[in-house]
N, C-alpha and C positions, 0 to 999 in steps of 0.2 A: 607236259606237263608246265605249269607255270612258275614265270619269271618274276620272282619276287624283288629281286636286286633292280632290277627297271622300272617293277613297282614303285616303290622306294625312289628313284630320282626323278618319277615325273609326280609325284604328291609333291615330292618337295619342293618340287620347280614350279606346278601348281599353287602352290600357298606362298609362292615369292621366296622362298629361304633359299642363303645361299649354303653351303657346308659350314662353314662356319656360324652359323646362325643356328643351323642344326646340331651342332653339336652343345653349344649352349644350352641348347633345349634338355637336349637329354645326358649329356655326362660323357659320352665317346667321344673322342678326338678328331680331329677332323681327317684326316689319315687314315685313321678306322670307319670312317665312314664312310672316303671315297672309293677303300677298297671293296668294303660290303659293294656297293652301285658296282663296281665294274666285275666282282666276280661271279662265275657260274653257280658257287655253290651257295645255296640259300642259307641269308643267318638260323642261328640258334633263337628259337622260340621268344624268349627270352630278351633277347635284340626287340627284335620285333616289338614285343610288346612295351620296351623300352621307347620305340621310335614311335606307336602307334599315341603313345601318351603325349608325348612330344610334338605330334601333327594334332592330336587332338580329337583321331581318327579311334575308330573302333578295330582290331586288328586283325580283322575281317577281311577291312577295303584291299589289304596287300593277296590277295587271292581272288579276288572278283576281276573273271577272267573276262567278262565285255563291265567295260565301267557304266554302260548307260541302264545295263538293266535294271529295274527297282523291281525288291525286291516286295512281296504282297507284305501288308500292315502283318496282320497278325500269323502270318503262316508265312514259313520257308522251308520247301521242299528241295532237299539233292537227287537228284535217282544216281542208281548205283553207277550206270552208263556212264555219266557223264565226270565219276570220280577224277579218270584221268585227265582231267582240265583245271581239279583240284589240289591234282599231289606235287609237294613239296619235297624237292630232295636235301635234306642237310648233309650231304655227301663225310663230312670230316667231323661229325657230332654225331655219326653213327648211325644212322635214324631217317625213316621216311615220315614226317607229318600229310596230314589230310583232313583239312577244314570240312563236316559235315554239317556246314550252312552259308549259307549265298551272304551271309549278312545278318552282322549281331547288335546292329544299330542301336542303341537304350535297351541295351538286355544285359544282364547281369555274367552269363553263363556264355561259353564255347566251347560246342562239344569237337575234338578230333578224335581223328584213328589213328596211332600211333605206331606204325613200326621199325621194329628195331632188330637191326643185322646183329651175326654173330660179335659181339667184346663188349667195351663201356660204349654206353654217351659220352657227351663230356658233360660237367656238373651242372644242373640246372638249378635256380634261386631265383622266384620273380614272386613280385607282390600280391600272390593271390592264394587264393587253396585249389585245391583238386580234386579230381574224384576219378582213381582206375577202377579200371574191367578187364579183365585179363579176358579178351577174344579167344585165344591161341599160344598157350604157354607151354614149359616154362617159361621163367623170367625170377630174376633175384633183382630187390630194391634196394640199393645200398640208401640209409636215411638215421641223423643223428647215432652216426660211432654201429649202427647196426646194419646187416643183414638178412631181408626178410625175400623166403624165396617164394615163391608163389608161382600156382596151376594155373590151369585153363576154369575159368568159374571165379577164380578169387577176386576181391576188390577190396580197396581201402581208400581212406580219405584224410587228407596232409594238408597242413599247414608248408604252401609254399616257399614260404617266404625262408625257409632253411634247406642246404644245399638236398639236394638229391639225385641218382645215377640209375640208371638203370644198366643191368647186364646181363646177355644173353649169351649162354654159352654151347645153344647149341648152332645147328650148318644153316637151320631153316628160319624165317626171320619172325620174331613173335609179333603178335597184335594186340594193342591193347585199345581200349574204348577209354580216352582222354577228357573232363573235363574240366573247365579252366572258371572258376570263379571270380570276376573282377572287381573289386572294391567298387574300382569307380565306371562311370553310367557316363559317353558321352552324347 
């Protein structure tokens, strides 16, 4: 399993930023950033996106197991046998997420596999649009004060700047193909 928290610290130091500098760029407090870097629990995707914007890097840079690996320009393949290298646990948020590409440099879309545990995820809201396909359901989607019940094979596209939550009432994890479209390119 990949340690995104130490990757955040590594990128911050490579860019010569103090915690105070990074806090000024991303809007989080210095203490919160320090807590993220020390935590064993991965930050939420929305937090990672804010940090990626502050660092001026694609979000997938946090998931690169081998920083020396150069992705192919026109092709980026991740084999299923390598998924465990990319898996990120956000335990307190109630989900796992796995990037399905090695890099998203100069790309607008980032695909993930999102595995939602029993219960509700934390509230998401970030500057992008999303497409969700339910690989294994059922799952409930909370959006604009409504709850949408979704089954395996259902999909939706939405503005993710509005708060949204996933809820799983089952004991088994729900699996979602989650494609995030970012307005910014790096």
